[in-house]
C-alpha positions in Angstrom: 0.0 0.0 -0.1 1.4 3.4 -1.0 0.9 6.4 1.5 -0.2 9.8 0.5 3.3 10.8 -0.6 3.6 7.7 -3.0 5.9 5.7 -1.0 5.3 1.9 -1.0 4.9 0.8 2.9 5.9 -2.8 2.8 8.0 -3.0 6.2 6.9 -3.3 9.6 8.9 -3.3 12.7 6.9 -4.9 15.8 8.3 -4.4 19.3 7.2 -7.5 21.2 8.1 -6.6 24.5 9.5 -3.4 26.1 11.8 -4.8 28.7 15.7 -5.4 28.3 18.4 -7.1 30.1 20.7 -4.1 29.2 20.6 -0.5 30.4 22.2 1.4 27.7 22.3 4.9 28.6 21.1 6.5 25.5 18.0 4.0 25.2 17.1 3.5 28.7 18.7 5.8 31.1 16.5 5.6 33.9 16.6 1.7 34.3 13.0 1.3 33.9 13.4 -2.3 33.0 15.1 -3.2 36.1 15.3 -7.0 36.5 13.7 -7.4 33.1 10.2 -6.8 34.2 8.2 -6.2 31.1 5.5 -3.5 31.4 4.1 -4.4 28.0 4.3 -7.9 26.0 2.5 -8.7 22.6 1.3 -12.2 22.7 1.7 -14.6 19.6 -1.8 -14.5 18.8 -1.9 -10.7 18.7 1.3 -10.6 16.7 0.1 -13.0 14.0 -3.3 -11.1 13.6 -1.3 -8.0 13.2 1.2 -9.8 10.5 -1.9 -11.3 8.7 -4.0 -7.9 8.2 -0.5 -6.2 7.3 0.2 -8.8 4.5 -3.3 -7.9 3.2 -2.0 -4.4 2.4 1.2 -5.3 0.6 3.3 -5.4 3.8 5.8 -8.3 3.4 8.7 -7.8 5.6 8.6 -8.0 9.3 11.4 -7.1 11.9 10.8 -8.0 15.6 12.2 -5.8 18.1 12.1 -4.9 21.9 13.1 -4.0 24.4 15.2 -7.0 23.9 12.9 -9.5 21.9 14.8 -12.6 23.0 13.2 -11.9 26.3 9.8 -12.8 25.0 8.9 -16.2 26.2 7.6 -17.7 22.8 9.9 -15.8 20.5 11.3 -18.9 18.5 7.6 -20.1 18.2 6.5 -16.6 17.2 9.0 -16.3 14.2 8.1 -20.0 13.1 4.2 -19.2 12.9 4.7 -15.6 11.1 7.0 -17.6 8.5 4.0 -19.9 7.7 1.7 -16.6 6.8 0.9 -16.2 3.3 2.4 -13.3 1.8 5.4 -13.0 4.4 8.8 -12.4 2.6 11.3 -12.4 5.3 11.1 -12.2 9.2 14.2 -10.8 10.8 15.2 -9.7 14.5 17.3 -7.3 16.2 19.0 -8.2 19.5 21.8 -7.3 21.9 22.5 -10.9 21.6 23.1 -11.7 25.3 20.7 -14.4 25.0 21.4 -15.4 21.3 23.5 -18.6 22.1 20.4 -20.1 23.7 18.4 -19.2 20.6 20.3 -19.5 17.5 19.5 -22.8 16.8 15.8 -22.7 17.3 15.7 -19.4 15.2 17.4 -21.2 12.5 15.1 -23.8 12.4 12.0 -21.3 12.8 13.2 -19.9 9.4 14.6 -16.4 10.8 15.9 -14.5 7.5 18.7 -12.6 9.0 19.5 -11.1 12.7 21.1 -7.7 13.4 23.2 -7.6 16.6 23.3 -4.3 18.5 27.0 -4.0 19.6 28.8 -0.5 20.4 32.1 -1.7 21.5 34.3 -4.7 21.6 36.1 -3.5 24.7 34.8 -5.4 27.8 35.2 -2.3 30.1 33.4 0.0 27.6 30.7 -2.5 27.1 30.2 -2.6 30.8 30.1 1.5 30.9 27.7 1.6 28.3 25.2 -1.0 29.0 25.9 -1.3 32.8 26.0 -4.9 32.4 29.4 -7.3 32.1 28.1 -9.6 29.6 30.3 -8.8 26.3 31.3 -12.4 26.5 28.0 -13.5 26.0 27.3 -11.4 22.9 30.2 -12.6 21.2 29.4 -16.2 21.9 25.9 -15.3 20.5 27.1 -13.8 17.6 29.4 -17.1 16.8 26.6 -19.3 17.5 24.4 -17.6 14.8 27.0 -17.5 12.5 27.6 -21.1 12.9 23.9 -21.9 12.6 24.0 -20.3 8.9 21.8 -17.0 10.1 22.9 -14.1 8.2 24.0 -11.7 10.9 24.9 -8.0 10.9 26.3 -5.5 13.4 24.5 -2.3 14.6 26.7 0.2 16.0 25.2 3.4 17.5 27.7 6.2 16.9 28.8 8.2 20.2 32.0 10.5 20.3 33.9 7.5 21.8 33.0 4.9 19.0 36.2 3.0 17.7 35.1 2.7 14.5 38.1 0.6 13.1 38.3 -1.7 16.0 34.5 -2.7 15.3 34.9 -2.7 11.4 37.8 -5.3 11.8 35.8 -7.3 14.5 32.7 -7.5 11.9 35.5 -8.4 9.1 37.1 -11.1 11.1 33.3 -12.9 11.6 32.2 -12.0 7.9 29.4 -9.7 8.9 28.4 -6.5 7.6 28.4 -3.7 9.8 26.2 -0.5 9.9 27.1 2.5 11.9 23.8 4.2 12.8 23.6 7.9 13.8 22.0 8.6 17.2 18.4 9.6 17.0 17.7 12.7 19.2 15.3 10.6 21.1 15.8 10.6 25.0 19.3 11.1 26.0 20.2 10.8 22.3 19.4 14.6 21.7 22.8 15.4 23.3 25.0 13.1 21.6 24.9 13.5 18.0 27.9 12.4 15.5 28.1 13.3 12.2 28.5 9.8 10.7 30.3 10.1 7.5 32.8 12.3 8.8 33.7 10.0 11.7 33.0 6.6 10.0 34.6 7.1 6.5 37.4 9.4 7.9 38.4 6.9 10.2 38.4 3.9 7.7 40.0 5.9 5.1 43.2 6.3 7.1 43.6 2.6 7.5 41.9 1.3 4.1 42.3 3.8 1.6 39.3 5.5 -0.4 35.9 3.8 -0.4 33.7 2.9 -3.1 30.0 3.7 -2.6 27.9 0.9 -3.2 25.2 2.2 -5.7 21.5 1.6 -4.2 19.7 3.9 -6.4 17.6 1.1 -7.2 15.7 1.3 -3.7 13.6 -1.9 -4.3 16.5 -4.0 -5.3 18.2 -3.2 -2.2 15.1 -3.5 0.0 14.0 -6.9 -1.7 14.8 -8.8 1.4 17.0 -11.0 -0.7 20.5 -11.0 -2.1 22.1 -9.6 1.2 19.5 -6.7 1.2 18.5 -5.2 4.1 14.9 -3.6 3.8 16.5 -0.4 5.4 18.1 3.1 4.8 21.7 2.1 4.7 24.2 3.7 2.5 26.9 1.3 1.8 30.7 1.4 1.2 33.4 -1.1 0.3 37.1 -0.8 1.1 40.1 -2.7 -0.5 41.1 -5.2 2.0 37.5 -5.6 3.4 35.3 -8.5 2.3 32.3 -6.8 4.2 30.0 -4.0 3.3 30.5 -0.9 5.7 27.1 1.0 6.0 25.8 4.2 7.4 22.4 5.1 8.6 22.1 8.7 8.6 18.4 10.0 10.0 19.6 13.4 10.4 22.8 14.1 8.4 21.4 11.9 5.6 17.6 12.3 5.9 16.1 9.4 4.0 12.3 10.1 4.6 11.6 10.1 0.8 12.0 6.4 0.6 11.1 5.2 3.9 9.1 2.3 3.6 7.9 1.4 7.2 5.5 1.5 10.1 5.9 0.4 13.7 4.0 -1.4 16.3 4.9 -0.7 19.9 4.8 -3.0 22.5 1.6 -1.7 24.3 -0.1 -2.5 20.8 -0.2 0.9 19.0 0.7 1.9 15.9 3.5 4.6 15.2 3.9 5.8 11.8 7.1 7.6 11.9 9.8 7.2 14.8 10.4 10.9 14.5 6.9 11.8 15.7 4.8 11.4 19.0 1.8 10.4 17.1 0.7 7.1 17.9 -2.6 5.3 17.2 -4.8 2.6 18.5 -4.0 -0.7 16.7 -6.9 -2.7 18.5 -9.0 -0.8 21.0 -9.2 -2.5 24.3 -12.8 -2.0 24.3 -13.4 -3.9 21.0 -15.3 -7.1 21.2 -15.1 -9.5 18.1 -17.1 -12.3 17.1 -14.6 -14.1 15.0 -10.9 -13.4 13.7 -12.2 -12.0 10.5 -13.9 -9.3 12.2 -10.8 -8.3 14.2 -8.5 -8.8 11.0 -10.9 -6.1 9.5 -10.4 -3.6 12.4 -6.6 -4.3 12.2 -6.6 -3.6 8.6 -8.5 -0.3 8.9 -6.3 0.8 11.7 -3.1 -0.1 9.4 -5.0 2.0 6.6 -5.0 5.1 9.0 -1.6 4.7 10.1 -0.3 4.4 6.5 -2.3 7.6 5.8 -1.4 9.6 8.7 2.5 8.8 8.0 4.1 12.4 7.7 6.4 13.4 4.7 9.4 13.4 6.9 10.4 13.3 10.5 10.6 16.3 12.7 12.9 15.4 15.5 14.6 18.8 16.4 12.4 20.9 14.7 10.7 23.7 17.4 8.7 25.0 14.3 6.5 21.9 14.7 4.1 21.4 17.5 2.2 18.7 19.0 -1.3 18.9 20.7 -1.2 16.7 24.0 -4.9 16.2 25.4 -5.4 15.4 29.0 -8.4 14.4 31.1 -9.2 16.4 34.0 -11.2 15.5 37.1 -14.1 17.4 35.4 -15.7 16.5 32.2 -13.4 19.0 30.4 -10.2 18.3 28.8 -6.8 20.2 28.8 -4.6 21.0 25.6 -1.0 21.7 25.7 1.1 22.5 22.7 4.3 20.9 22.8 7.5 21.6 20.7 8.9 18.5 18.7 12.4 18.7 20.5 10.7 18.7 23.7 8.5 15.7 22.8 11.3 13.5 21.7 13.8 14.5 24.6 11.4 13.2 26.9 11.0 9.8 25.3 12.9 6.6 25.8 14.0 4.5 22.7 13.6 1.6 24.8 9.9 2.0 24.8 9.1 2.8 21.0 11.1 -0.2 19.6 13.5 2.0 17.8 
């Protein structure tokens, strides 16, 4: 299905749980997921309803996120069941890999198409500083287990001023996995930690490997097809002499890619988010709804998805204080109170861990 700007929306990210077993400062600074207690979790039944409805609108690629999706008690079965739905072309997962060694074999058997591992450093002390947990060895074990099972793995790095680009790239090259460096979103703590990706990443690698070659991804449908090492995402890729892997940049701010955005999101509390850079969310299935059968429920979800796609903005407005959102709150009386909030204020107050970034 195309949105009102002509973009083909064929990719959905589903946050299946909002808890995490790490507490990265830029994602969950308040340690709201202490002891991994989930506030919101999507059941397999609800996820399958969402996916089944989404395929009717031409959404064929699905990524399961969190929080940490491997904390979901039925994540392996969820992948297996999604893969059986007609129209689904790919199912992938983004994880911190702490529990990946325990799940790699089952995920492979379930039919997972690829796994993205979030890994911001390969230095154990720095890893503990970022995540508040001394678990780097488990992450590396998980990456090795997935590769040994034949799962296509990519490493995702959120850029900070401290990121050791060369060390991480060498690690990915040793493992034979593509690596993508992601510009930190100006959401929550991220609004104070921006790094210009091209200058930091390409500048550092150029000194070691020489001038890069930009990999032509002008044909967006080819790179987004879900096959032939594609990603269903907005990364710009580069190759370097002496490296057998691709180095990707995902630049939401410095390389704004809204004109080719092909996704919508479902949050762990069962709401639709047309754009990560907006505070606007919509009901997927109102709790008050009662359905006589699955067909009726599917119809309601399809209508909600259509509304979300229609509401998808032309571009994000992370830090644009010319953009305002209206917040409506109920008072003790019948009256309601509305408050105008600036976009930058809204995003600074959000936690990435809650929205399945």
